[in-house]
C-alpha positions, 0 to 999 in steps of 0.5 A: 117693599114691606120694610121701611128705610130707617133715616137716622137724622131724617128730621134734620134739613138734609135728612128731610130733603133726601126722604122727600126725594125718595117719596117723589121717586118712589112713592110706595117706598116705606120710610121711617124718620128717626131722630132725638126729638119725636115730635119733630120727626112726627111733623116730617113724617106726616108731611111726607105721608106713608111714613113713620116716625121714631126716636133713636139711641146711637149709643145702643147696639140695637138703636133703642129699636124693637126686634120686631121693627123691620127695616130695609136699609139704614141711612146715617144723616148724622155721625154714627159716632159709636158705629152702632147704626153700622153694626145694626145694619150688619147684624141684619144684612141691610144696606147702609150709608154714611155721610158724615165721617171725613177723610181723616176719621173714616178709619174705624168705619173702614175696619168695621166694614173690612172685618165683616165684608160679607155682612151688608153693602156699605156705601161710604159717601163722606164726599162733598154733596155725598158724592155728586161732585165726583159724579160731575167731574167724571161726567166731564172727564168722558171728553178726555182720553187722559187726565193729568190734573183736577183742581175743584174748588168750592164755595161754602157760605158762612149762612149755609152750614146746615143744622146742628148736626152738619154744623158739628160735623164741619167744626170736627173736621176743620179741627182734626187737621189744618192740613190738606190732602193732595195727589201730586205727581201720582203720589198722595201727600199732605200739604200744610202752611202756605202750600195749602192756602189757595185763592177761589174764584167764584162764579161772579169773579170774586176771589176769596182765600181758600184752603186745600182740604182732606176730603174723599173726593181727592182719592175717589178722583185720583183712582177712578181717573188715574190723574196724577195731580188731584186737589180739592179746596174751599173757601168759606165766605159770602156766597155769589147768591148773597152778594146778588141780594138772594139767599146763600148759594153754593158752587163748585169750580171744576178745572180739568187738564189733559188730552183729548181722544186725538191727543191734543191738549184740553182744558175745561172749566165749569161751575156746578151751582145751586141757588138754594145752597148745599142742602138740595145737593147733599140730599140728592147725593144720599137719595141716589145711593139709597135708590141704588143699594135697595135695587130700585135702579140698577143691579143689586149691590152685593155685600161689601164697601162701596163709594158712590162712583162705583154705584152711580152712573154719572150721566144719570147723576147730572139728569137728577141734578138739573132736575133739582135746579143745579146749574151747569155753566162755563160762564161767570155770572155778570147779570144775576143769571148763569146760562144753563149748559149740560156737562 
C-alpha cells in the first residue's frame, strides 16, 4: 500500500497502541502519527519504524496537510469536533473511523455521512472498546435460538480514564445527559433517576453503584440480535485489579437470557476482563476496523455508514482479544486469577 493511514491523535495512549497493533499485523503498512505535539508524534513514529509524524489542525478543512500528502484512511482517535477529518476523508474517498461521538452527539456525523453516502466507507465505532463488547456478546449469542434479554455491566477504574482526550470525551458524554438509553419490551426508551440506578457486581464479588448509560452498544445489540430487552450500565470506582494490589483493570459482565436451539430456557453470565485496563481493548477495536476497511482482511468495504458488527467476525475478534491478554470467564476471581475460557 503506497499511502499511509492517518491516525489523528496517534501519539495518545490508545492511538499509539492502535498503531503498534497495525504495525505488528501488517509490517509494511505505512502509518502517519498525527497530533498537536510534533515531538511526541515523532517519538511514537520512531518507535514504530516505517511511520511518519505530522501535526494536524482539526479546525481546517484540509487538516493542515499538504495537497501532496497521500493517505489510505483517516482514523479519528480524538474527537473530530468540526468534522473536518470526516470531510477530508469524504473529499478523497478514504475510509474513516470515528470512536469519540457518543449516542447523544452522533447526529452531525450521521447526517454528514448520509448526505454523501457514496463518498467513502465510514465506520461509526463509538461503542465501548470501539465495538469489542458488541462482538463479544454476538459471539455468545450464537448459542441461543432466541435472545430475550441482554444486560451488560462494566467497571471503569477511576485511574483508567485514559489520556486528556479520553478524559474530555468521558466528561462531555456524562455531562450531556444523566438519562440512560435502553430497549424495553421491544421499544427504545430513556430511563432516568432511580430507574437508571443499578448495582454492578465485579468479578471479585464487590458490588458497586452503577448507572444505565446512553451508548451505541444498546441499539447495535438490539438490532443485531432482535432482543427486546437490552441495557448497558457501568460503575466508576476501584477495579478488581487494584483491589488485588495491581494496576487498574477493566471488566465487562455479560448476562444473556433466552432459549436454546431445542427451545429450552438458557441463561449465560460471562466476564470479559483485561488486567491492563481499557486501552488495549479500545486500541484493538480500532485496529480491527482499520484492517477491515482497508481490505487487509475480508472483502472491500463499500462507501456508506457502517458499524463494527456489520464488518468484523465475532470469532476473529475473540481470537485477537485473547492474543492481547483478554480473559473470558464465567467464574469469579477468588485467588487473584480467573480461569480462561473461550466464549
